[in-house]
C-alpha positions in Angstrom: -13.7 6.3 7.4 -13.5 4.9 4.2 -14.7 1.5 3.7 -10.5 0.5 2.9 -9.4 1.8 6.3 -12.6 -0.1 8.2 -11.3 -2.8 6.8 -7.8 -2.4 7.9 -8.6 -1.6 11.4 -10.3 -5.0 11.6 -7.4 -6.8 10.1 -5.4 -5.5 12.7 -7.7 -6.1 15.3 -7.9 -9.7 13.6 -4.1 -10.0 13.9 -3.4 -8.8 17.3 -6.3 -11.5 18.5 -4.3 -14.0 16.4 -0.9 -12.9 18.1 -2.6 -13.4 21.4 -3.9 -16.7 21.0 -7.7 -15.5 20.8 -8.2 -16.2 17.7 -6.9 -19.3 14.8 -5.1 -17.7 11.9 -7.1 -17.8 8.4 -6.3 -18.8 5.5 -6.0 -16.3 2.5 -6.7 -18.0 -1.1 -4.0 -16.5 -3.2 -4.2 -18.2 -6.7 -1.6 -19.3 -8.6 -1.9 -17.2 -11.9 -3.0 -13.4 -11.8 -4.0 -11.5 -14.8 -1.6 -8.2 -14.6 -3.3 -6.8 -17.4 -6.3 -6.8 -16.0 -5.3 -5.4 -12.7 -3.6 -2.5 -14.1 -6.1 -1.5 -16.4 -8.7 -1.3 -13.4 -5.9 1.1 -12.2 -6.2 3.4 -15.5 -1.8 3.7 -15.6 -0.2 2.6 -18.1 2.9 0.1 -17.6 5.4 2.5 -16.7 2.7 4.2 -14.7 1.7 1.1 -12.6 5.6 0.1 -12.4 6.5 3.4 -10.5 3.1 4.1 -8.6 2.9 0.4 -6.7 7.1 -0.2 -7.0 7.2 -2.6 -9.5 10.1 -2.6 -12.5 8.7 -1.9 -15.4 10.5 -5.2 -17.1 8.0 -7.2 -14.1 4.8 -5.5 -15.0 5.5 -6.4 -19.2 6.8 -10.3 -18.3 3.7 -10.8 -16.7 1.2 -9.4 -18.9 3.2 -11.5 -21.7 3.2 -14.2 -19.4 6.7 -14.8 -19.3 6.8 -14.6 -15.9 4.3 -14.7 -13.2 4.4 -13.1 -9.6 5.6 -15.3 -6.7 4.3 -15.3 -3.0 3.0 -12.3 -1.5 3.4 -10.3 -4.3 0.7 -12.3 -5.8 -1.0 -11.4 -2.4 0.3 -7.2 -3.2 -1.2 -7.5 -6.7 -4.5 -8.7 -5.2 -5.2 -6.0 -2.9 -3.9 -3.2 -5.4 -7.0 -5.2 -7.9 -9.3 -4.5 -5.2 -8.4 -1.0 -4.2 -5.7 0.4 -6.0 -6.6 3.9 -4.3 -6.2 2.4 -0.8 -2.9 0.5 -1.7 -1.7 3.9 -3.0 -2.9 6.0 0.0 -1.0 3.6 2.4 2.1 4.0 0.2 2.2 7.9 -0.3 1.6 8.1 3.6 4.6 5.5 3.8 6.8 7.8 1.4 5.8 11.0 3.3 7.1 9.3 6.9 4.2 8.7 8.6 4.2 5.2 8.7 4.5 3.6 11.9 
């Protein structure tokens, strides 16, 4: 299994333990500002390709990269995941789009 797959399984096990009250939830630091241009650059995609691949509008990507706005809440966390392992996130999205998701 891939490194990303191992991390996803570990995260699911941790979530189950938290839901059962066996473990206290951890905190995830999500910075207030992200360098969306740098995250996109790591994927090697154009603005259009990045928006289409990860479910954003082209205007959102442009606004983030030109500092007219910043992504909010969970979108920042999602962008952090893309920045960490864009292939794993893309594979999960592909699986979901093909109807294989749970």
